[in-house]
C-alpha atoms as one frame of an Amber mdcrd trajectory, in Angstrom:
protein
   1.426 -16.881  18.657  -1.112 -17.046  15.799  -3.989 -16.222  18.155  -2.031
 -13.334  19.660  -1.310 -11.894  16.219  -4.930 -12.288  15.154  -6.072 -10.497
  18.301  -3.552  -7.702  17.700  -4.717  -7.376  14.101  -8.424  -7.468  14.969
  -8.069  -4.870  17.721  -5.996  -2.589  15.501  -8.453  -2.783  12.614 -11.356
  -2.085  14.977  -9.596   1.013  16.315  -9.114   2.273  12.749 -12.714   1.513
  11.814 -11.684  -1.010   9.148 -13.956  -4.046   8.826 -12.402  -7.489   8.319
 -13.858 -10.904   9.047 -11.925 -13.876  10.451 -11.203 -15.265   6.994  -9.763
 -11.981   5.773  -7.603 -11.635   8.854  -6.336 -15.180   8.356  -5.273 -14.371
   4.785  -3.544 -11.192   5.962  -1.530 -13.227   8.464  -0.744 -15.854   5.816
   0.708 -12.997   3.757   2.980 -12.107   6.675   4.057 -15.749   6.951   5.000
 -15.728   3.272   6.861 -12.462   3.721   8.851 -13.824   6.670   9.668 -17.022
   4.748  10.882 -15.244   1.610  12.654 -12.562   3.623  15.262 -15.095   4.758
  16.631 -15.209   1.219  15.305 -12.118  -0.547  15.805  -9.449   2.151  12.394
  -7.900   1.503  11.958  -6.071   4.815  14.036  -5.056   7.823  11.016  -5.527
  10.089  10.988  -9.143  11.256   9.220  -9.207  14.625   5.726 -10.632  13.940
   3.889  -8.092  16.127   5.789  -5.213  14.531   4.940  -6.618  11.099   1.246
  -6.558  11.997   1.467  -2.925  13.064   3.955  -1.525  10.559   3.016  -3.587
   7.501  -0.635  -4.609   7.801  -2.213  -1.847   9.892  -0.106   0.884   8.297
  -1.135  -0.316   4.821  -4.814  -0.716   5.686  -5.082   2.767   7.199  -5.411
   3.945   3.588  -8.447   1.755   2.855 -11.165   4.304   3.800  -9.572   6.805
   1.396  -9.665   4.642  -1.734 -12.092   5.872  -4.381 -13.082   4.442  -7.718
 -12.077   1.051  -9.089  -8.555   0.907 -10.534  -5.639   1.318  -8.108  -1.918
   1.511  -8.909   0.588   0.809  -6.117   3.861   2.445  -7.228   7.052   1.007
  -5.761   5.089  -1.772  -4.097   8.243  -3.479  -2.807   7.050  -6.536  -0.887
   3.451  -5.842  -1.891   2.786  -3.037   0.549   0.257  -1.532   0.749  -1.210
  -3.231  -2.323  -1.661  -6.828  -1.156  -3.289  -6.064   2.230  -5.594  -3.579
   0.511  -6.484  -6.043  -2.253  -7.324  -8.676   0.359  -9.913  -6.400   1.985
 -11.127  -4.475  -1.067 -12.113  -7.313  -3.361 -14.303  -5.043  -5.476 -11.295
  -2.982  -6.640  -8.618  -3.823  -9.210  -4.979  -3.446  -8.087  -1.805  -3.153
 -10.158   1.381  -3.569  -8.094   4.401  -1.997  -9.783   8.073  -2.296  -8.884
  11.389  -2.225 -10.723  13.079  -4.778  -8.440  12.747  -8.270  -9.917  13.338
 -10.067  -6.596  10.472  -8.187  -5.012   8.085  -8.667  -7.923   8.812 -12.404
  -7.904   7.755 -12.531  -4.278   4.652 -10.435  -4.921   3.639 -12.682  -7.819
   4.016 -15.784  -5.654   2.046 -14.164  -2.836  -0.777 -13.293  -5.244  -0.887
 -16.930  -6.396  -0.760 -18.471  -2.916  -3.367 -16.067  -1.545  -5.673 -16.659
  -4.516  -5.931 -12.941  -5.232  -7.927 -12.401  -8.410  -8.088  -8.624  -8.166
  -4.333  -7.964  -8.193  -1.544  -8.216 -10.757   2.147  -7.444 -10.496   4.187
  -5.548 -13.082   7.983  -5.548 -13.141   8.881  -2.135 -14.562  10.234   1.262
 -13.636   7.546   3.895 -13.301   9.192   5.991 -16.026   8.618   3.199 -18.562
   5.217   2.014 -17.420   2.167   2.918 -19.490  -1.527   2.158 -19.119  -4.150
   3.300 -21.634  -7.074   3.329 -19.190  -5.552   5.301 -16.328  -6.038   4.771
 -12.602  -8.584   6.187 -10.184  -6.049   6.037  -7.333  -2.258   5.992  -7.424
  -0.644   4.919  -4.138   2.914   5.634  -3.107   4.338   4.388   0.194   7.982
   5.233   0.906   8.559   5.644  -2.839   9.964   9.147  -3.305   9.421  12.798
  -2.437   5.978  14.188  -3.223   7.107  16.312  -6.223   8.831  13.264  -7.749
   5.754  11.102  -7.167   3.516  13.648  -8.888   5.967  14.127 -11.751   6.192
  10.416 -12.558   2.584   9.375 -11.987   0.286  12.230 -13.053   0.145  10.966
 -16.655  -1.301   7.678 -15.368  -4.307   9.213 -13.591  -7.784   8.718 -14.995
 -10.004  11.830 -15.102 -10.913  12.751 -11.537  -8.216  10.470 -10.153  -6.149
  11.123  -7.048  -2.571  10.501  -5.927  -2.241   9.253  -2.338   1.206   9.326
  -0.737   1.923   7.899   2.716   4.500   9.951   4.565   5.880  10.398   8.046
   6.570  13.950   9.183   5.614  16.342   6.412   5.723  20.069   5.840   4.397
  21.580   2.629   7.389  23.872   2.265   9.696  20.833   2.267   7.926  19.218
  -0.700   6.608  22.028  -2.897   4.229  21.057  -5.681   2.098  23.323  -7.900
  -1.002  21.292  -7.072  -3.255  21.429  -4.034  -2.268  18.948  -1.326  -4.530
  17.769   1.465  -2.761  16.237   4.453  -4.721  13.741   6.564  -3.133  12.475
   9.807  -3.142   8.680  10.082  -3.289   7.052  13.509  -1.795   3.558  13.427
  -2.578   1.597  16.634   0.594   0.756  18.511   2.758   3.051  16.368   4.019
   6.295  17.898   5.648   7.605  14.722   3.882  10.426  12.905   2.062   9.360
   9.737   0.228  11.406   7.117  -1.691  10.623   3.965  -1.102  13.279   1.325
  -3.869  13.565  -1.242  -3.112  15.312  -4.548  -5.894  16.030  -7.048  -4.844
  17.490 -10.372  -6.888  20.242 -12.035  -9.549  19.115 -14.558
């Protein structure tokens, strides 16, 4: 099973053009093991089939990696650490803050950070409305967090100059999520996943 999952992960990453060595893939799969273990008690995800977890948790999260700019990254509504933990495992040069208002989920994320030895990630238990950061973030990520206007409304104050908001969505039409700011939609192809996926990039004016 472990070899099959590693092969599935390696092939998927190769198709997306995302580089990961054997050690990085091993840590990604250890993260899934932790998630499955904690999920028995904490109900962190409805996806429990290991192959589906590789596709829908790891590959879906890591599809964003080529689009990350700058150094400081905020993952809003990180839930079970997605996409923040997989991204932090492969982007060791960046600094990740994983934010969620659910204490059960942040306890899991904190434990995962410890067990994976992640030194470039920290978890914050707080609602986005009450979270403040004096430095600002180069990238703010939102995966299944809220509608695009709500994401922009709650996170724009946290952007550093020149920063960007990246929202992962399924089917998306601009008229369904109006925002006064320019939105670039980039289709994401997740190997083994037929569902439509888009990465919405919002850059605020100077």
